[in-house]
N, C-alpha and C positions, 0 to 999 in steps of 0.2 A: 787898227784891231790888227796884232798880231796873233795867226791862228797857233802857229809854233806855240810858241810860247804858250800858251794855253798848255798844253797837253806837256809841259816840262814834268821834269821832276827832279830839275837836277839840285844837288846838293839837300835833299827829302834821305829818312831813313825809314827804310820800310822791313817788316817782318812775316814768311810767309812760313805755315807752318806746314807741313807734308809736304812739303817743298823738293823733295830732293828728284820725283819724277815725276811727271801727268801732268795735270793740269794746276796747280803749283809750281812746278818747274817752268812751263812754258808762261804764267803770270810774272813770279823773278828775272827772265831772264827778257818781258818786258818792260818792267819797273830800269831795269841797270841799262837797258838800250837805248833809253829816255833819260839816264843820270843818276840815277837812285842810289843809293850805298845797300845792299838787299842782306841781308842776315835770312837763315833757311835752316829750320829744322824738322827732322824725325827721328821713327823709335829707331834705325837701323844708321851705328853713328857710320859705317862703314859708306854706306849708300850717300847717304849728307854731305862728309866729307868732297866725294868724288864728283859729286855733283855741283859744289862750292868749287874745284877747283875747273871741272867745267866751263861752269859759267865767270870765270876770270876775275880780273882779283879786285871788283866792288863784288863780290860774292865774297858770305864769311857762315861758316857751318856754324852751328848750335843745335849740336843733337839731344832729344830729347821723348819723352814717351808722356804726352799732354793727357791723357786716358781720364789723368787722375788729378783732384783740385792742387793736391800737391808739386805732379808731374808742372802743372803749369805756373804754380808761384815758380819753381827751381828754373823752368825758363826767362821768368821773367826778371828774376835775382838775376841770372847768366849775361842776359841785355845792360843789366842794368849798374853791370861792371863794365862795358865795354861804351854806351852811349846814354848821354845824361836826359835823352826824350825820341819821340817817336811818332815822326809823323804819320805811316800807313802800319795797321795792319790788316794780313788778309788768314781769317779763319780758314783754313783748305782743307787740316787732317779730319779722316772720317773715311769708316768703315759698312761695310753693307754685306747683308746675311737672307740670305732664299732657302728658306727649308718650309714644306707641308704643314698646315692648320694645326693639322692632331701632332706632327712629332715637334711642332716650332722651340726650342731650346730658351730654357730661361739664360743662357751663356749669349745666344745669337740679340737678346733684345738687350743684355745689361753691355756689350762690347758696343754694340750699336748704340746706343743711348748713351753710354756715357761717354766715348768721340766725338760726335757727331751733335749735339747738343749743351752738354756739360760741360766741354770744354771749351767753343767757343764761347760760352757767358763767361767762368770763370779765368777764364785767358785773361778778357777784356779785361776785370775786377783787375785781376794781379794787375795791369797796362794802366790801369785806370790814369798813374797819376806822371808817366812818362807820357801817354798820349795829350793830357792836358799842358803839357810841359812845350809842347813842338806847338797847342794850338793858339790863333787867335780870332777876333770877328770874324777879319779880310781870307784870312787862310786853316780853315779849320783842317782840323787831324781827322786822317777818316778809318772806322773799321770797314771790311771784308765780306761776310759772312758768306763763303761757299756751299749754299741750299739746290738745288736738283729742281727740275722740270715732275720728276717724280712728290714734289712737295704740295705740285697747279693740282697737278690731274695725274693716274691712277698709272701702271702699268702691266700687264699681264702676268706677272710675276708675284710669286708670294713672296717679299721683300716687305716684311710686317712691321720692324723696327725702320725700318731703313725708313718707309714712309711717314714713320708716323717723325720720326725724327728732321728731315728734311720741312715738314707743313710746320712742326714745331718751330721748327729754324726761323723758318720763312715771318713766322710770328713774333720771334722771339730778337730777332733784326726789328720791326717795330716798335717794338717796348723797350729795347735802347735802343732806339735813335727818341723817343721820346722822353727820355731821360739825361741824358750824355749831350743831345744839342745843347745846353745851354749853359758847355764846359765847350760853345764850338766843336766837339765834335761830333763829326757825318756818319749815321750806321746806315750801312744797306747791305745789298746781298745779289748773287749773283747765281741764278739756275741754268745752269745746264745741260744741254737735251744730249743728244747721242753726238758724242766726242770719245777717238782711239785710245782708251786705257786698260790699264789694267784693272782698273776697277767695272772698268765697259765691257766687257770680251766679247761682244755682239758685236757693235763697234765697230773695234776693231780685228773683230778676226772675218767678218762680215759684212765689210762694212757694205760694197754694193744693194746685195739685196737690204738693208736696214736705210741707205739714203732711198729708196725705195716708196717709204711709207712717212718721207718727209717733204712737205707741202715745198724747201726750197730743191730737193731734188739730190742733194747729199748732205753727207754727216761731216760735224763738224771736224776746224782743223784750230792746231794753235794760236795761230793770228786772231784768230773771233778772238778766242776766252781775252789773251794778251790785250788784243787793243780795247777793250770794254775794262779790264780792270784798269789800266792804263785812264780810261773818262773818268770812271767815277775816283780815283786816286788825286787825280792831276786838279790845276785849276775849272778845267773844262768841267770839273763832276760837280764841280762850289752846293748848287743848290739843287744836290738830291739829297734826299732824306729818310731814309726808310722805307725804300724804295724797293722793289727786287724785278732785276733784268733778266725778258728770260731770255739767255740767248742758245737758238734753238730750230732754226731753223723754216719758225712757224707750227711747228706742235702742238705749243699749248692752246696758243690764242688762233693758227688760222687753218684749225684741219675743221676736218667734219665727222666726229665720230669718230671711235677706236683708235688705237694707242698703239706706240712703237716698242721693239724692246729694248728693252734699259739698257 
């Protein structure tokens, strides 16, 4: 058994949405390090191009707003102009919104739900043909949805649409997995906990205090997420179907009560 080869992504083509920064960029970097050709997409073209240039010659920018079905179809069409198949899709683009119950606005519901749960479904649907073209019984194609431990347990903040969208995406992952496995496409999700990012400003700006409420005693680092994504995307994860892996230092499953800041 060649353990190193189990985690190789040599010759694979991947697409990572929300790939210009933070979680998406970390995952893209991990894929590239393992030999994959990676396309990253984000709403802001300048940021997408800059990230692709930083990540090197095996990274390519495909800027697109995927919050609408039209945007998902446009991204799929742009990729199809460049590639005949897609081995790995990472649905990472997301948004959050926090506001008191009495004042929570419709836009805070629609924006988050559109990007966090509608987009992964319709982008996967739009890329179904390219994923099938890459898939085989002995090497399935992969779809990895980025969910959150806020889909597994509550945080103390009033992020109503975020909680609903991430818990919904966890179950949508299972539902799509049950259908696409017949096409040799494995669908899974990663539920990150506290990582320093633009969305998780508590971990970014107050990492030491957040770490005190995590069983592992620290917040996550980019390697934690990149390694988990590589595992699921590679041969090593070929027998994982429909599952959600919590990458959170024990918050969701190894903590007695309570919760941490988002």
